[in-house]
C-alpha positions as CSV (number, residue, x, y, z in Angstrom):
1,X,19.5,31.9,-0.3
2,X,21.4,30.8,-3.2
3,X,22.7,27.1,-2.8
4,X,24.9,27.1,-5.7
5,X,24.3,25.1,-9.0
6,X,21.9,22.3,-9.2
7,X,23.3,18.9,-10.1
8,X,22.5,18.0,-13.6
9,X,20.5,14.8,-12.7
10,X,18.4,16.2,-9.9
11,X,15.4,17.1,-12.1
12,X,15.6,13.6,-13.8
13,X,15.9,11.8,-10.5
14,X,12.9,13.5,-9.0
15,X,10.8,13.2,-12.1
16,X,11.5,9.4,-12.0
17,X,10.9,9.2,-8.2
18,X,7.6,11.0,-8.3
19,X,6.3,9.0,-11.2
20,X,7.3,5.7,-9.7
21,X,6.0,6.3,-6.3
22,X,2.8,8.0,-7.7
23,X,2.3,4.9,-9.9
24,X,2.8,2.6,-7.1
25,X,0.4,4.6,-4.9
26,X,-2.3,4.3,-7.5
27,X,-1.9,0.5,-7.7
28,X,-2.1,0.3,-3.8
29,X,-5.4,2.2,-4.0
30,X,-6.5,-0.3,-6.6
31,X,-5.6,-3.1,-4.5
32,X,-7.5,-1.7,-1.4
33,X,-10.5,-1.4,-3.7
34,X,-10.2,-4.9,-4.8
35,X,-9.7,-6.1,-1.1
36,X,-12.8,-4.2,-0.2
37,X,-14.8,-5.8,-3.0
38,X,-13.6,-9.2,-1.9
39,X,-14.7,-8.5,1.7
40,X,-18.0,-7.5,0.4
41,X,-18.4,-10.6,-1.4
42,X,-17.1,-12.8,1.5
43,X,-19.6,-11.3,3.8
44,X,-22.3,-12.2,1.3
45,X,-21.0,-15.8,1.6
46,X,-20.0,-16.1,-2.0
47,X,-16.6,-18.0,-1.3
48,X,-16.1,-21.4,-0.1
49,X,-14.0,-24.4,-0.6
50,X,-15.4,-25.0,-4.1
51,X,-14.9,-21.2,-5.3
52,X,-12.2,-19.0,-4.1
53,X,-10.4,-17.9,-7.4
54,X,-11.1,-14.1,-6.9
55,X,-9.6,-14.2,-3.4
56,X,-6.5,-16.0,-4.7
57,X,-6.2,-13.5,-7.6
58,X,-6.7,-10.6,-5.3
59,X,-3.9,-11.8,-2.9
60,X,-1.6,-12.5,-5.9
61,X,-2.1,-8.8,-7.1
62,X,-1.7,-7.4,-3.6
63,X,1.7,-9.4,-3.2
64,X,2.8,-8.3,-6.6
65,X,2.4,-4.7,-5.8
66,X,4.3,-5.4,-2.5
67,X,7.0,-7.2,-4.2
68,X,7.6,-4.3,-6.7
69,X,7.8,-1.9,-3.8
70,X,10.6,-4.2,-2.3
71,X,12.6,-3.6,-5.4
72,X,11.5,0.1,-5.9
73,X,12.3,1.3,-2.4
74,X,16.1,0.6,-2.5
75,X,16.3,1.7,-6.2
76,X,15.0,5.1,-5.3
77,X,16.5,5.7,-1.8
C-alpha cells in the first residue's frame, strides 16, 4: 500500500541510527572479548594486589561504552 511521500530526513535518520547502534554493538563485542580474556588470565592467577592494571583498564573501557550508550539512547530515540 502507498503510505504517501516519505519525510525528507527519514533516510538520513536511519543511516545515522544503524551506523551508531552498529558501531556501539561492535564495541560491546570487543568489550566482551576483553572481559573474557581478563577472566581467563584471572583464573590463571595472574592478578593480585600488586598487579591489576589490565582489570582496571578493562573496566574503564566497559564503562566508557556504557556511558556512551546512555547518551546515544536518548539521542536516537
